[in-house]
C-alpha positions in Angstrom: -18.5 62.3 73.7 -19.2 58.7 73.5 -17.6 56.7 76.2 -15.7 53.6 74.9 -15.2 50.7 77.3 -11.6 49.8 78.1 -10.3 46.9 75.9 -11.2 46.0 72.4 -14.6 46.9 71.2 -17.0 43.9 70.8 -18.0 43.9 67.2 -20.9 42.1 65.2 -20.1 41.8 61.5 -23.2 41.9 59.1 -22.9 40.7 55.5 -25.5 40.8 52.8 -24.9 38.3 49.9 -26.4 39.9 46.9 -26.6 38.6 43.4 -23.1 40.2 42.5 -21.4 37.8 44.8 -20.9 34.0 44.4 -20.7 31.8 47.4 -16.8 31.4 47.5 -16.0 34.9 46.9 -18.6 36.2 49.5 -17.2 33.6 52.1 -13.6 35.0 51.4 -14.7 38.6 51.7 -16.4 37.9 54.9 -13.2 36.2 56.3 -11.3 39.3 55.2 -13.8 41.4 57.0 -12.9 39.4 60.2 -9.3 40.3 59.6 -10.0 43.9 58.8 -11.8 44.2 62.1 -9.0 42.8 64.1 -6.6 44.9 62.4 -8.6 47.9 63.6 -8.2 46.4 67.0 -11.9 45.2 67.4 -12.9 41.9 68.8 -15.2 40.0 66.4 -18.1 38.4 68.6 -20.2 37.1 65.9 -21.2 37.4 62.2 -24.7 37.3 60.7 -25.1 37.0 57.0 -28.3 37.2 54.7 -28.9 36.3 51.2 -30.8 38.8 49.2 -31.0 40.0 45.4 -30.2 43.4 46.6 -29.9 45.5 49.6 -33.1 46.7 51.4 -33.3 50.3 50.5 -34.0 51.5 54.0 -31.9 49.2 56.5 -29.9 47.1 54.0 -31.2 43.8 55.6 -34.7 42.5 55.9 -36.9 43.6 58.8 -36.8 40.1 60.3 -33.0 40.1 60.0 -32.6 43.5 61.6 -34.6 42.3 64.6 -32.3 39.3 64.9 -29.3 41.6 64.8 -30.9 43.8 67.5 -31.3 40.8 69.7 -27.7 39.7 69.4 -26.5 43.3 70.0 -28.3 43.2 73.5 -27.3 39.5 74.2 -23.8 39.8 73.4 -23.2 43.3 74.6 -22.0 44.6 71.3 -20.4 47.9 71.0 -20.2 48.4 67.2 -22.0 46.8 64.2 -19.9 46.8 61.0 -21.8 46.1 57.7 -19.7 44.4 54.9 -22.0 46.4 52.4 -21.7 50.0 51.6 -24.4 52.1 53.5 -25.9 55.1 52.4 -26.2 58.0 54.9 -30.1 57.3 55.5 -29.4 53.5 55.8 -26.7 54.3 58.3 -28.9 56.5 60.5 -32.0 54.1 60.4 -30.0 51.1 61.4 -28.3 53.0 64.2 -31.7 54.3 65.4 -33.1 50.8 65.4 -30.0 49.0 67.1 -29.0 51.7 69.5 -25.3 51.3 68.9 -22.8 52.7 66.5 -22.9 51.2 63.0 -20.3 51.7 60.3 -19.6 50.1 57.0 -16.6 48.5 55.2 -15.4 51.7 53.7 -15.3 53.6 57.0 -13.6 50.5 58.5 -10.9 50.7 55.9 -10.6 54.4 56.3 -10.0 53.9 60.0 -7.1 51.4 59.4 -5.6 53.8 57.1 -5.8 56.5 59.7 -3.9 54.2 62.0 -1.1 53.5 59.4 -0.6 56.7 57.9 2.6 58.2 59.1 3.8 60.9 56.5 2.2 64.2 56.3 0.9 63.5 52.9 -0.7 60.2 54.1 -2.4 61.7 57.2 -3.7 64.5 54.9 -5.1 62.1 52.4 -6.7 60.0 55.0 -8.3 63.1 56.8 -9.6 64.3 53.5 -11.3 61.0 52.6 -12.7 60.7 56.1 -14.2 64.1 56.0 -15.7 63.8 52.6 -17.2 60.5 53.6 -18.6 61.8 57.0 -19.9 65.1 55.5 -23.3 63.7 54.3 -23.4 61.4 57.4 -23.7 64.2 60.0 -26.9 65.9 58.8 -30.6 65.2 59.0 -31.1 64.9 62.7 -28.3 67.5 63.9 -26.0 64.8 65.0 -22.6 66.3 66.0 -19.3 64.9 65.4 -19.0 64.0 69.0 -19.8 60.5 67.8 -16.2 60.5 66.7 -15.2 60.5 70.2 -13.4 57.0 70.1 -13.5 53.6 68.8 -13.3 51.8 65.3 -14.3 54.2 62.6 -13.4 57.3 64.5 -9.6 57.7 64.2 -8.1 60.5 62.1 -10.0 63.8 62.2 -12.2 62.5 65.0 -9.3 62.4 67.4 -10.0 65.9 68.7 -13.4 67.5 69.5 -14.9 69.1 66.3 -17.8 71.4 65.7 -20.7 69.7 64.2 -21.8 72.3 61.5 -21.3 71.4 57.8 -19.4 74.8 57.1 -16.7 73.8 59.5 -16.1 70.6 57.7 -16.1 72.1 54.3 -13.7 74.6 55.6 -11.4 71.8 56.8 -11.8 70.0 53.5 -10.6 73.1 51.5 -7.7 73.7 53.8 -6.6 70.0 53.6 -6.8 70.2 49.7 -4.6 73.3 49.7 -2.0 71.5 51.9 -2.1 68.5 49.6 -1.4 70.6 46.6 1.9 71.6 48.0 2.7 68.2 49.3 1.8 66.5 46.0 4.0 69.1 44.3 7.0 68.1 46.3 6.3 64.4 45.5 6.2 65.3 42.0 9.5 67.0 42.0 11.1 64.1 43.9 9.7 61.7 41.2 10.9 63.8 38.4 14.4 63.8 39.8 14.4 60.0 40.1 13.0 59.7 36.5 15.7 62.0 35.2 18.4 59.7 36.8 19.7 56.5 35.3 18.2 54.1 37.8 15.8 51.4 37.1 12.6 52.1 39.0 10.8 49.1 40.4 7.4 49.1 42.1 6.1 46.6 44.5 2.2 46.0 44.1 0.0 43.3 45.4 -3.0 42.6 47.5 -2.6 43.7 51.0 -0.5 41.5 53.3 1.1 39.6 50.3 4.5 40.3 51.8 5.6 43.5 49.8 7.1 45.2 52.9 9.0 42.1 53.9 10.6 41.8 50.5 11.5 45.6 50.5 13.3 45.0 53.8 15.1 41.8 52.7 16.1 43.0 49.3 17.4 46.3 50.4 18.5 45.5 53.9 16.4 48.5 55.2 14.3 49.0 58.2 10.6 49.1 57.3 7.5 48.4 59.2 6.7 44.8 58.8 3.7 43.0 60.4 1.4 40.2 59.5 -1.4 42.8 59.3 -3.7 44.2 56.5 -2.4 47.6 55.3 0.7 47.5 57.2 2.3 49.9 54.8 0.6 52.9 53.7 3.1 55.5 52.8 5.2 54.7 49.8 8.9 53.9 50.5 11.7 53.9 48.0 15.0 52.3 48.7 18.3 51.6 46.6 18.5 48.2 45.3 21.9 46.5 44.3 22.0 43.5 42.0 25.2 41.9 40.7 27.3 44.7 42.4 25.3 47.3 40.4 23.3 49.9 42.6 21.3 50.9 39.6 17.9 50.1 40.9 15.2 51.7 43.1 12.5 49.6 44.8 9.3 51.3 45.8 6.7 49.8 48.1 3.1 50.9 47.7 -0.2 50.7 49.6 -1.8 47.3 49.4 -4.7 46.7 47.0 -7.9 45.2 48.3 -11.1 43.8 46.6 -13.5 46.6 45.8 -11.1 49.2 47.1 -13.3 52.1 48.0 -13.6 54.9 45.6 -12.9 57.4 48.3 -9.5 55.8 48.9 -8.6 55.5 45.2 -9.2 59.3 44.8 -7.4 60.1 48.2 -4.3 58.1 47.3 -4.2 58.9 43.7 -0.9 60.7 44.0 0.6 57.8 45.9 -0.7 55.2 43.3 0.5 57.6 40.6 4.1 56.4 41.6 3.3 53.1 39.9 2.7 54.7 36.5 6.3 55.7 36.4 8.0 52.4 36.9 10.0 50.4 34.7 8.9 47.2 36.2 6.3 46.2 38.5 6.7 43.2 41.1 3.2 41.8 41.5 3.6 40.1 44.9 1.2 37.3 45.6 0.7 35.3 48.8 1.0 31.7 47.4 -0.2 30.3 50.7 -3.5 32.2 50.6 -6.7 30.1 49.7 -8.2 33.3 48.0 -5.1 33.7 45.9 -7.0 33.6 42.6 -9.4 36.5 43.8 -6.3 38.7 45.1 -4.6 38.1 41.6 -7.8 39.2 39.7 -8.2 42.1 42.0 -4.6 43.6 41.5 -4.7 43.0 37.7 -8.0 44.8 37.5 -7.0 47.9 39.5 -3.9 48.0 37.3 -6.0 47.9 34.2 -8.3 50.5 35.6 -5.5 52.8 36.2 -4.4 52.1 32.5 -1.1 50.5 33.5 -1.0 47.6 31.0 1.9 48.9 29.3 4.3 48.5 32.4 6.1 45.2 32.5 5.0 42.9 35.2 6.9 40.2 37.1 4.8 38.1 39.3 6.4 37.0 42.7 4.7 34.3 44.4 5.8 34.7 48.0 5.4 32.5 50.9 6.2 29.3 49.0 7.3 27.7 52.4 3.7 28.0 53.6 1.9 27.1 50.2 0.2 23.9 49.6 2.4 21.2 48.0 0.0 21.2 44.9 0.5 25.0 44.3 1.0 25.7 40.8 1.8 29.5 39.6 -0.5 30.8 37.0 0.6 34.4 35.9 3.7 34.5 33.9 6.6 35.5 33.9 7.0 34.6 37.5 9.2 33.4 40.4 8.2 31.3 43.4 10.1 32.4 46.6 10.1 32.9 50.2 11.2 36.4 51.1 13.0 34.9 54.1 15.1 32.6 52.0 18.4 34.1 50.9 18.9 31.8 47.9 15.3 32.7 46.7 16.2 36.4 46.9 19.1 35.8 44.6 16.8 34.0 42.1 14.4 37.0 42.3 17.3 39.5 41.7 18.4 37.5 38.7 14.8 37.6 37.3 14.5 41.3 37.9 17.8 41.7 36.0 16.6 39.8 33.2 13.2 41.6 33.0 15.0 45.0 33.1 17.2 44.1 30.2 14.2 43.6 28.1 13.3 47.3 28.2 16.8 48.6 28.5 19.1 50.2 25.9 22.1 48.3 25.0 25.3 50.3 24.7 29.1 49.9 23.9 31.5 52.7 24.7 35.2 53.1 25.0 36.7 55.0 28.0 40.3 56.1 28.3 42.1 54.9 31.5 42.5 58.7 32.7 38.8 59.1 32.5 38.3 57.1 35.9 35.4 59.3 36.9 33.5 58.3 33.7 34.6 54.6 34.2 33.1 54.7 37.7 29.8 56.4 36.5 29.2 53.6 34.1 29.8 50.9 36.7 27.4 52.6 39.2 24.7 53.9 36.9 24.3 51.1 34.3 24.1 47.4 34.1 27.7 46.6 33.0 27.9 43.1 31.5 31.5 43.3 30.1 34.6 45.6 30.6 37.7 44.7 28.6 41.0 46.6 28.4 42.3 47.0 24.9 46.2 46.7 25.1 46.8 48.2 21.6 44.5 50.9 21.7 44.9 51.5 25.5 41.3 52.0 26.4 38.5 50.3 28.1 35.7 48.8 26.0 32.4 48.7 28.1 29.2 47.0 27.1 26.0 46.9 29.2 22.4 48.1 29.5 21.1 51.4 30.7 17.5 52.5 31.4 15.7 53.5 28.5 14.1 57.1 28.5 11.8 56.1 25.6 8.9 54.2 27.3 6.2 52.8 25.3 2.6 53.5 26.6 0.1 51.6 24.7 
């Protein structure tokens, strides 16, 4: 088993700017790599970048640059090299052989953070499955055992315990996890169907990682959730009841944060979690108004939603952290609200906007209820958005008008 020195691992980040990345975008993504590494509890000692039209087929970087990296590994006593670019199994092995230290890429780094953040049984199973499938082709060739998973960044999850190194064992674990996931996902589906069959308006929080979704969930619903200024602070979806204008007819669901070029492995692994978004009546697209890379974050989220074929779900953009934003900040996406999740008055503005957006897709109704039908009267008040309730003295009945969740959703 690999021995890992006490304290944070000393990390060198390598990024190759290929033709697919413009300067500004590449710079922002490299900043994000720094933040991701720190989230994984690593200490970034240095970054090395290179411009190439495409990755070198053997080692990703040019031979001269590889020697520069090797020299820095020795001089700076580097424990781990993390590549921004996705590495093939053969690239990974070739670079490790040359550098003499562990090498992982951005995909494995994100998988590692997900392993740290997963709390639910489903979340842990999903991450384990993604990690096993990612590692399977990377343990062959030279008879390397999974003892390389002994500790450090990129090793959490299934590598926490000593594992046999043969492929048959890994495939067996993959099949076992898939079977367990079928049961867990079926349970999630039953829960979702129960929620869908109810009268509540289902609202989903989506956005780039660390945009402030969990903070919004906590402040809007007065619930206790894990809130940290970290990437992927929330991994497991949480659903809480939301009350607006005295009506507890809304549910608010937090979801995993999106990220630029979300690895395919993770999209597949968390498909059932992301599917929650598909059945929402309204999406709150939370954007960090103070982030210099805001435009890139907006584009990333909208592109992922489009890839998931979710254009038909109404979206209200919530520009969060207005108190930290530049004074020249101008919101682009519409409809929108600009708020600080920590400001009570701002939250009331957001609730009003949610109410207005939900009305757009709701069914309007008018009914009469007799005074002795108190249970029915309470049901309308608790399960629909009542806008007026008048008592008719002559007819001796209540006339109630309001909006209720439509069960006929348009999916373009």
